[in-house]
Wavefront OBJ file of the C-alpha trace (Angstrom):
o trace
v -20.273 0.167 -24.003
v -20.837 1.923 -20.688
v -19.654 5.313 -19.537
v -17.377 4.765 -16.523
v -16.112 7.407 -14.114
v -13.198 6.534 -11.833
v -12.618 8.568 -8.661
v -8.893 8.810 -7.973
v -5.832 8.127 -10.122
v -3.978 5.869 -7.710
v -2.728 2.492 -8.852
v -6.101 0.843 -8.206
v -8.015 3.499 -10.137
v -5.608 3.464 -13.083
v -5.558 -0.343 -13.216
v -9.364 -0.410 -13.225
v -9.456 2.267 -15.944
v -7.041 0.242 -18.097
v -9.010 -2.977 -17.738
v -12.366 -1.352 -18.401
v -11.128 0.686 -21.374
v -9.521 -2.440 -22.843
v -12.917 -4.140 -22.506
v -14.503 -1.396 -24.621
v -15.909 0.984 -22.034
v -15.665 4.777 -22.254
v -13.596 5.730 -19.200
v -12.542 8.955 -17.536
v -10.637 9.444 -14.287
v -10.928 12.379 -11.876
v -7.969 13.027 -9.555
v -7.999 15.721 -6.865
v -4.214 16.136 -6.868
v -1.867 17.539 -9.511
v -0.449 14.170 -10.633
v -1.370 10.532 -11.079
v -0.095 7.633 -8.989
v -1.676 8.284 -5.599
v 0.569 6.932 -2.826
v 2.973 5.735 -5.537
v 4.515 9.191 -5.551
v 7.929 10.544 -6.536
v 9.873 13.509 -5.155
v 12.820 15.060 -6.996
v 15.322 17.575 -5.664
v 18.855 18.587 -6.685
v 19.380 15.514 -8.854
v 17.951 13.087 -6.273
v 14.824 11.074 -7.023
v 12.886 9.409 -4.201
v 10.003 6.954 -4.310
v 7.874 8.237 -1.432
v 5.490 5.288 -1.454
v 6.185 1.577 -2.027
v 9.876 0.715 -2.053
v 9.822 -2.991 -2.924
v 8.003 -4.650 -5.811
v 6.557 -8.108 -5.232
v 4.427 -10.321 -7.493
v 5.295 -8.337 -10.641
v 3.269 -10.885 -12.624
v 0.016 -9.207 -11.544
v 0.861 -6.335 -13.919
v 1.520 -8.544 -16.938
v -1.942 -8.431 -18.527
v -2.266 -4.631 -18.226
v -0.084 -4.030 -21.299
v 2.360 -1.743 -19.457
v 5.775 -0.886 -20.828
v 7.915 -1.116 -17.709
v 11.675 -1.275 -17.262
v 12.887 -4.844 -16.839
v 12.492 -5.660 -13.122
v 15.771 -6.335 -11.345
v 15.712 -9.197 -8.802
v 17.072 -8.324 -5.382
v 19.422 -10.538 -3.417
v 19.103 -10.201 -0.554
v 15.438 -9.367 -0.727
v 15.825 -7.782 2.711
v 18.844 -7.406 5.015
v 17.826 -7.709 8.673
v 19.919 -6.065 11.383
v 19.149 -7.256 14.913
v 19.980 -5.400 18.122
v 22.560 -8.006 19.187
v 24.602 -7.399 16.023
v 23.298 -10.380 14.056
v 22.730 -9.731 10.346
v 20.453 -11.999 8.308
v 19.891 -11.741 4.555
v 16.665 -13.177 3.172
v 16.635 -14.855 -0.230
v 14.051 -15.799 -2.832
v 15.728 -19.214 -2.971
v 14.397 -21.206 -0.030
v 17.434 -23.448 0.434
v 19.773 -20.453 0.295
v 17.717 -18.688 2.959
v 17.790 -21.779 5.172
v 21.576 -21.881 4.876
v 21.791 -18.199 5.809
v 19.525 -18.712 8.828
v 21.650 -21.652 9.966
v 24.837 -19.623 9.615
v 23.451 -16.601 11.484
v 21.116 -18.164 14.059
v 21.810 -21.884 14.133
v 20.481 -25.068 12.556
v 17.496 -25.157 14.933
v 16.243 -21.794 13.705
v 16.598 -22.948 10.096
v 14.569 -26.083 10.856
v 11.896 -23.979 12.571
v 11.627 -21.664 9.553
v 11.382 -24.648 7.222
v 8.437 -25.999 9.215
v 6.760 -22.588 9.184
v 7.502 -22.236 5.453
v 5.469 -25.326 4.576
v 2.532 -23.930 6.570
v 2.925 -20.533 4.876
v 2.888 -22.241 1.487
v -0.450 -23.872 2.316
v -1.829 -20.503 3.434
v -0.601 -18.816 0.252
v -2.087 -21.441 -2.059
v -5.409 -21.378 -0.232
v -5.474 -17.568 -0.237
v -4.554 -17.331 -3.911
v -7.160 -19.916 -4.864
v -10.041 -18.842 -2.643
v -9.522 -15.259 -1.430
v -7.141 -12.898 -3.218
v -8.568 -13.003 -6.758
v -12.285 -13.019 -6.045
v -14.806 -11.036 -4.035
v -14.909 -11.863 -0.345
v -18.264 -11.586 1.402
v -19.787 -13.429 4.356
v -21.363 -15.734 1.779
v -18.099 -16.509 0.018
v -16.365 -17.154 3.345
v -19.185 -19.526 4.240
v -18.629 -21.268 0.910
v -14.956 -21.575 1.822
v -15.999 -23.967 4.567
v -16.616 -26.521 1.833
v -12.894 -26.324 1.029
v -11.859 -27.928 4.287
v -8.133 -27.934 3.461
v -8.190 -24.237 2.505
v -10.121 -23.286 5.626
v -7.763 -25.280 7.839
v -4.740 -23.635 6.206
v -6.052 -20.054 6.487
v -7.114 -20.656 10.108
v -9.501 -17.668 10.396
v -9.581 -17.892 14.208
v -5.806 -17.682 14.699
v -3.381 -14.774 14.605
v 0.014 -14.316 13.000
v 1.446 -14.168 16.527
v -0.069 -17.611 17.201
v 1.858 -19.022 14.239
v 5.018 -17.249 15.339
v 4.869 -18.754 18.818
v 3.967 -22.188 17.466
v 6.696 -22.528 14.861
v 9.579 -20.204 15.783
v 11.640 -20.479 18.951
v 14.229 -17.772 18.281
v 12.841 -14.299 19.161
v 14.751 -12.827 16.221
v 12.873 -15.034 13.789
v 9.634 -14.041 15.494
v 10.555 -10.393 14.892
v 11.179 -11.179 11.245
v 7.725 -12.742 10.900
v 5.947 -10.069 12.954
v 7.243 -7.420 10.557
v 5.083 -8.778 7.743
v 1.919 -7.788 9.592
v 2.964 -4.178 9.104
v 2.802 -4.737 5.317
v -0.962 -4.440 5.779
v -0.784 -1.880 8.577
v -1.801 -4.452 11.185
v -0.702 -5.247 14.730
v 0.889 -8.750 14.590
v -0.596 -9.539 17.988
v -4.058 -9.344 16.419
v -3.381 -9.785 12.679
v -4.937 -12.897 11.114
v -2.774 -15.959 10.524
v -3.649 -15.656 6.828
v -1.033 -12.881 6.595
v 1.623 -15.599 6.594
v 0.909 -15.602 2.866
v 2.850 -12.315 2.624
v 6.339 -13.608 3.519
v 5.705 -16.625 1.341
v 4.810 -14.461 -1.656
v 7.776 -12.153 -1.115
v 10.337 -14.898 -0.614
v 8.969 -17.413 -3.101
v 8.374 -15.020 -6.006
v 11.131 -12.617 -4.975
v 11.553 -8.911 -4.363
v 12.221 -6.657 -7.331
v 13.363 -3.170 -8.206
v 12.516 -1.177 -11.320
v 15.366 0.960 -12.714
v 14.381 4.584 -12.226
v 12.286 3.677 -9.198
v 8.829 2.273 -8.629
v 7.296 5.585 -9.690
v 7.842 4.375 -13.252
v 4.770 2.191 -12.727
v 2.553 5.268 -12.443
v 4.056 6.737 -15.618
v 3.555 3.468 -17.501
v -0.058 3.239 -16.336
v -0.783 6.806 -17.489
v 0.796 6.002 -20.855
v -1.351 2.889 -21.197
v -4.466 4.901 -20.334
v -3.599 7.349 -23.115
v -3.237 4.501 -25.610
v -6.689 3.225 -24.677
v -8.347 6.642 -24.852
v -8.906 7.032 -21.116
v -9.344 10.683 -20.154
v -7.549 11.630 -16.932
v -8.296 14.968 -15.285
v -6.226 16.292 -12.397
v -7.240 19.093 -10.054
v -10.726 17.618 -10.182
v -11.951 16.949 -6.657
v -14.978 14.698 -6.335
v -17.355 15.848 -3.621
v -20.170 13.305 -3.928
v -21.367 10.162 -5.645
v -24.752 10.786 -7.206
v -27.425 8.084 -6.937
v -30.958 7.509 -8.185
v -33.324 4.603 -7.632
v -30.675 2.621 -5.778
v -27.861 2.907 -8.308
v -24.879 5.179 -8.881
v -25.534 7.670 -11.671
v -22.464 9.895 -11.607
v -20.340 12.187 -9.480
v -20.143 15.801 -8.377
v -16.850 17.613 -8.794
v -15.640 21.019 -7.735
v -16.362 23.615 -10.412
v -13.630 25.099 -12.539
v -11.113 23.951 -15.107
v -9.949 20.343 -15.064
v -6.778 19.570 -16.965
v -4.961 16.448 -18.103
v -1.770 15.734 -16.106
v 0.471 16.136 -19.162
v 0.803 15.442 -22.851
v 0.505 11.684 -22.333
v -3.253 11.884 -21.690
v -5.259 13.793 -24.294
v -8.151 15.970 -23.214
v -11.536 14.345 -23.511
v -14.347 15.230 -25.898
v -16.917 17.838 -25.083
v -18.959 16.624 -22.135
v -22.439 15.305 -22.755
v -25.288 17.672 -21.839
v -25.867 15.926 -18.528
v -22.259 16.565 -17.530
v -22.154 20.282 -18.310
v -21.769 22.826 -15.497
v -25.089 24.175 -14.302
v -25.235 27.919 -13.657
v -25.825 28.692 -10.011
v -24.766 25.290 -8.662
v -21.604 24.967 -6.523
v -20.549 21.829 -8.391
v -20.311 20.238 -11.812
v -22.090 16.962 -12.446
v -20.519 14.111 -14.418
v -23.007 11.466 -15.500
v -21.960 7.822 -15.592
v -23.333 4.316 -15.985
v -20.651 2.944 -13.656
v -18.707 4.634 -10.835
v -15.425 3.144 -9.586
v -14.055 4.616 -6.353
v -10.325 4.550 -5.644
v -10.594 6.744 -2.543
v -10.296 5.330 0.957
v -13.464 3.457 1.856
v -13.846 5.592 4.993
v -13.812 8.760 2.891
v -16.316 7.278 0.462
v -18.824 6.153 3.090
v -18.358 9.161 5.368
v -18.170 12.007 2.836
v -18.963 11.069 -0.761
v -21.813 8.627 -0.203
v -22.760 8.811 3.494
v -23.484 5.238 4.553
v -23.548 4.971 8.374
v -24.120 1.207 8.296
v -20.713 0.706 6.675
v -18.695 3.072 8.835
v -18.529 0.919 11.955
v -16.201 -1.680 10.456
v -13.827 1.029 9.197
v -12.819 2.425 12.587
v -9.936 -0.044 13.057
v -7.436 1.976 11.051
v -4.041 0.712 9.967
v -0.799 2.100 11.283
v 0.844 5.044 9.574
v 4.432 5.866 8.725
v 6.981 8.585 9.410
v 9.238 9.063 6.381
v 12.606 10.742 5.900
v 14.099 11.434 2.476
v 17.853 11.673 2.888
v 20.408 12.823 0.350
v 23.573 11.169 1.636
v 27.169 11.950 0.696
v 29.416 8.960 -0.019
v 28.547 5.255 -0.092
v 27.319 2.770 2.492
v 28.369 -0.685 1.240
v 27.155 -2.466 4.378
v 23.575 -1.754 3.306
v 21.566 -3.791 0.827
v 18.756 -2.338 -1.282
v 16.150 -2.922 1.429
v 17.219 -2.972 5.095
v 15.444 -3.421 8.413
v 16.975 -2.373 11.742
v 15.118 -4.077 14.589
v 14.946 -2.779 18.175
v 15.910 -4.818 21.190
v 12.266 -5.121 22.301
v 9.855 -5.171 19.356
v 6.766 -5.472 21.551
v 7.223 -1.968 22.941
v 6.952 -0.489 19.450
v 3.502 -1.960 18.846
v 2.401 -1.008 22.344
v 3.317 2.606 21.602
v 1.831 2.790 18.097
v -1.509 1.140 18.802
v -1.860 2.221 22.416
v -4.337 0.567 24.746
v -7.359 1.355 26.870
v -5.021 2.631 29.578
v -2.355 4.308 27.466
v -2.777 6.547 24.453
v -0.772 6.084 21.257
v 2.730 7.561 21.205
v 5.837 7.679 19.047
v 8.051 4.614 19.532
v 11.211 5.541 21.401
v 13.179 2.616 19.954
v 11.493 1.991 16.592
v 12.178 -0.425 13.801
v 13.831 1.561 11.018
v 13.466 0.648 7.343
v 16.080 2.005 4.943
v 15.801 1.661 1.170
v 18.927 2.558 -0.766
v 18.840 1.877 -4.504
v 22.101 1.245 -6.343
v 20.775 3.100 -9.372
v 22.761 5.943 -10.934
v 19.565 7.468 -12.347
v 18.171 8.368 -8.904
v 21.131 10.181 -7.349
v 24.247 12.131 -8.414
v 27.642 10.345 -8.515
v 29.227 9.782 -5.128
v 25.940 10.033 -3.250
v 22.975 7.895 -2.182
v 19.242 8.549 -1.983
v 17.750 7.030 1.175
v 14.076 6.400 1.854
v 13.729 5.908 5.609
v 10.452 4.653 7.100
v 9.398 4.220 10.712
v 6.070 2.718 11.759
v 4.032 5.377 13.504
v 0.582 6.199 14.910
v -1.814 7.861 12.514
v -2.491 11.599 12.650
v -5.246 13.040 14.801
v -6.244 14.099 18.276
v -7.970 10.857 19.281
v -6.626 8.526 21.973
v -5.214 6.192 19.315
v -3.506 8.944 17.271
v -0.776 11.588 17.477
v -1.075 15.231 16.422
v 1.646 15.290 13.778
v 1.038 18.995 13.117
v 2.393 19.928 16.529
v 5.158 22.484 15.852
v 8.633 20.983 15.834
v 7.488 17.364 16.245
v 8.527 16.101 12.791
v 12.001 17.674 12.920
v 12.632 16.429 16.443
v 11.553 12.884 15.632
v 13.642 12.923 12.466
v 16.741 13.732 14.527
v 15.761 10.963 16.932
v 15.513 8.414 14.105
v 18.997 9.341 12.884
v 20.274 8.883 16.446
v 18.637 5.439 16.553
v 20.396 4.471 13.315
v 23.688 5.728 14.739
v 23.261 3.540 17.843
v 22.678 0.588 15.542
v 25.917 1.150 13.697
v 24.929 3.328 10.733
v 25.735 6.941 11.572
v 25.196 9.229 8.587
v 24.480 12.442 10.465
v 27.636 14.121 9.163
v 26.983 12.866 5.614
v 23.459 14.227 5.119
v 23.263 16.788 2.310
v 19.587 17.459 2.971
v 16.738 15.772 4.790
v 13.003 16.095 4.274
v 10.251 14.548 6.347
v 6.813 13.222 5.451
v 4.406 12.674 8.343
v 1.030 10.915 8.485
v -0.550 14.388 8.394
v 1.220 15.040 5.078
v -0.051 11.758 3.635
v -3.562 12.562 4.835
v -3.429 15.827 2.883
v -1.708 14.510 -0.247
v -3.604 11.258 -0.739
v -6.883 11.896 1.124
v -5.949 9.029 3.459
v -7.842 9.559 6.730
v -5.302 10.035 9.502
v -2.503 9.175 7.108
v -3.237 5.472 7.624
v -1.232 3.769 4.894
v -3.588 0.860 4.249
v -6.980 2.147 5.348
v -8.602 -0.510 7.508
v -6.166 -2.701 9.447
v -5.412 -6.017 7.738
v -7.937 -8.822 7.824
v -10.096 -11.044 5.659
v -13.157 -8.823 5.959
v -12.060 -5.541 4.456
v -14.788 -3.528 2.702
v -16.008 -5.405 -0.380
v -15.362 -4.298 -3.951
v -19.070 -3.870 -4.687
v -20.698 -0.800 -3.156
v -24.018 -0.524 -1.308
v -25.786 0.745 -4.449
v -25.800 -0.828 -7.898
v -23.083 0.180 -10.366
v -20.698 1.415 -7.636
v -17.421 -0.462 -7.209
v -14.447 0.017 -4.892
v -10.748 -0.532 -5.558
v -7.523 0.342 -3.731
v -5.642 -0.546 -0.583
v -8.500 0.138 1.839
v -10.723 -2.585 0.362
v -10.419 -6.274 -0.468
v -7.897 -7.863 -0.925
v -5.750 -5.233 0.860
v -2.818 -2.857 0.623
v 0.408 -2.999 -1.342
v 0.931 -2.811 -5.099
v -0.021 -6.421 -5.924
v -3.195 -6.438 -3.820
v -4.319 -3.031 -5.073
v -3.843 -4.211 -8.658
v -5.842 -7.365 -7.903
v -8.651 -5.247 -6.440
v -8.987 -3.574 -9.844
v -9.216 -6.951 -11.560
v -11.891 -8.124 -9.124
v -13.957 -4.976 -9.720
v -13.518 -5.111 -13.497
v -14.536 -8.767 -13.551
v -17.652 -7.919 -11.554
v -18.543 -5.113 -13.925
v -18.040 -7.335 -16.947
v -18.022 -6.331 -20.583
v -21.770 -5.641 -20.611
v -22.887 -4.726 -17.065
v -26.493 -5.260 -16.141
v -28.449 -2.067 -15.625
l 1 2 3 4 5 6 7 8 9 10 11 12 13 14 15 16 17 18 19 20 21 22 23 24 25 26 27 28 29 30 31 32 33 34 35 36 37 38 39 40 41 42 43 44 45 46 47 48 49 50 51 52 53 54 55 56 57 58 59 60 61 62 63 64 65 66 67 68 69 70 71 72 73 74 75 76 77 78 79 80 81 82 83 84 85 86 87 88 89 90 91 92 93 94 95 96 97 98 99 100 101 102 103 104 105 106 107 108 109 110 111 112 113 114 115 116 117 118 119 120 121 122 123 124 125 126 127 128 129 130 131 132 133 134 135 136 137 138 139 140 141 142 143 144 145 146 147 148 149 150 151 152 153 154 155 156 157 158 159 160 161 162 163 164 165 166 167 168 169 170 171 172 173 174 175 176 177 178 179 180 181 182 183 184 185 186 187 188 189 190 191 192 193 194 195 196 197 198 199 200 201 202 203 204 205 206 207 208 209 210 211 212 213 214 215 216 217 218 219 220 221 222 223 224 225 226 227 228 229 230 231 232 233 234 235 236 237 238 239 240 241 242 243 244 245 246 247 248 249 250 251 252 253 254 255 256 257 258 259 260 261 262 263 264 265 266 267 268 269 270 271 272 273 274 275 276 277 278 279 280 281 282 283 284 285 286 287 288 289 290 291 292 293 294 295 296 297 298 299 300 301 302 303 304 305 306 307 308 309 310 311 312 313 314 315 316 317 318 319 320 321 322 323 324 325 326 327 328 329 330 331 332 333 334 335 336 337 338 339 340 341 342 343 344 345 346 347 348 349 350 351 352 353 354 355 356 357 358 359 360 361 362 363 364 365 366 367 368 369 370 371 372 373 374 375 376 377 378 379 380 381 382 383 384 385 386 387 388 389 390 391 392 393 394 395 396 397 398 399 400 401 402 403 404 405 406 407 408 409 410 411 412 413 414 415 416 417 418 419 420 421 422 423 424 425 426 427 428 429 430 431 432 433 434 435 436 437 438 439 440 441 442 443 444 445 446 447 448 449 450 451 452 453 454 455 456 457 458 459 460 461 462 463 464 465 466 467 468 469 470 471 472 473 474 475 476 477 478 479 480 481 482 483 484 485 486 487 488 489 490 491 492 493 494 495 496 497 498 499 500 501 502 503 504 505 506 507 508 509
């Protein structure tokens, strides 16, 4: 049995803690914030309950072997309702033939045939990715080994972009918009995102989109409960300031001094610390010794602040996009909306040009953005006769650099929130006179709450070569959305499995 310390109680950190504790290791988790869950956060006000992170559950099977007690997932049909600027409405479906029929009805038989051709290519990409990429470490060596799987390599097409596939298979610009949107699932620009991301729509539409009664925040609660069952000690208000190393291996962490408390009665306090973990008089930190360190913080934060590693920082500069969020308490009902809705602009290209900027033009807020609205038909998350809306707009990350926007500029968030509501009104859903209250969450807020540099949702922009799960020193492992295999609940959960498998039941010292 090894002593394992996990930095961060996001989904990746909790999933790693569960797997390692179930394998017999002694595990404790240190979380800087007041609650577990990381970006899988929940906000409650006046009887309304909002998921402020992920709003759609895909691949629920990746949670099955964690032993979680979750509400029964509810399948969504449509998975997503797409509203196009010309008034066309298209509902996606987890049943392929049903979706083809809906495409034919809304956009014509030619568009349905195009999607069917693309779908068979996406299936090949998914199967190759699932077999060779998503469940195992990816390194230059493993990608070289992939060349021996000629069919997998041909399917993944590492030299092509998602936009290349869109132009090759889809003639209708509305269907191209639909496909482009999936690049944003990983925070990437579809004009440069790898073709391998075609696996995302296949996974969503083949395995379906799901909702958990009570909201997706129930996953965080279930993971904390499972940690308690396995004896994992979780401490909140415990900010890690460094990863300690000796002789080329991780030996523990430094945390801010002072009391560290469990996040609630679910997680019992741990035993008295061993002598090596006790506070040292006169030092501005407490030391926690460990045989294994698992980091669930953004890889940029790890390699810039906790374990300065200049050689690994260069590849982390291509940050993912961020998001501007509105939490709306809405009076009345909006039957024209599904659970998950996307309102596309007339010219999608302008949105990406604004968000990512260019050498000649700095990043800016999209004037005519795509607007995502999640509205759960769940009486437990809003009072009778009302709705709880989670509204998301793709946005530049926070900062003062050329490729960022200063989201702390006074009045910016409120002004852009009003603009987003005006955009929705122009697209046929005007709720401005029905809003009971509205709250905003900017990339700057996410940067503060989740220690996500710039408020970038997924860390490094999507690609096959995200930071690996094994750190630059022995006995240091990385999990979470900023590392392989990527962002989103399923991928983050798989990152924990990859790291736990690498650690093994009896790690080599």
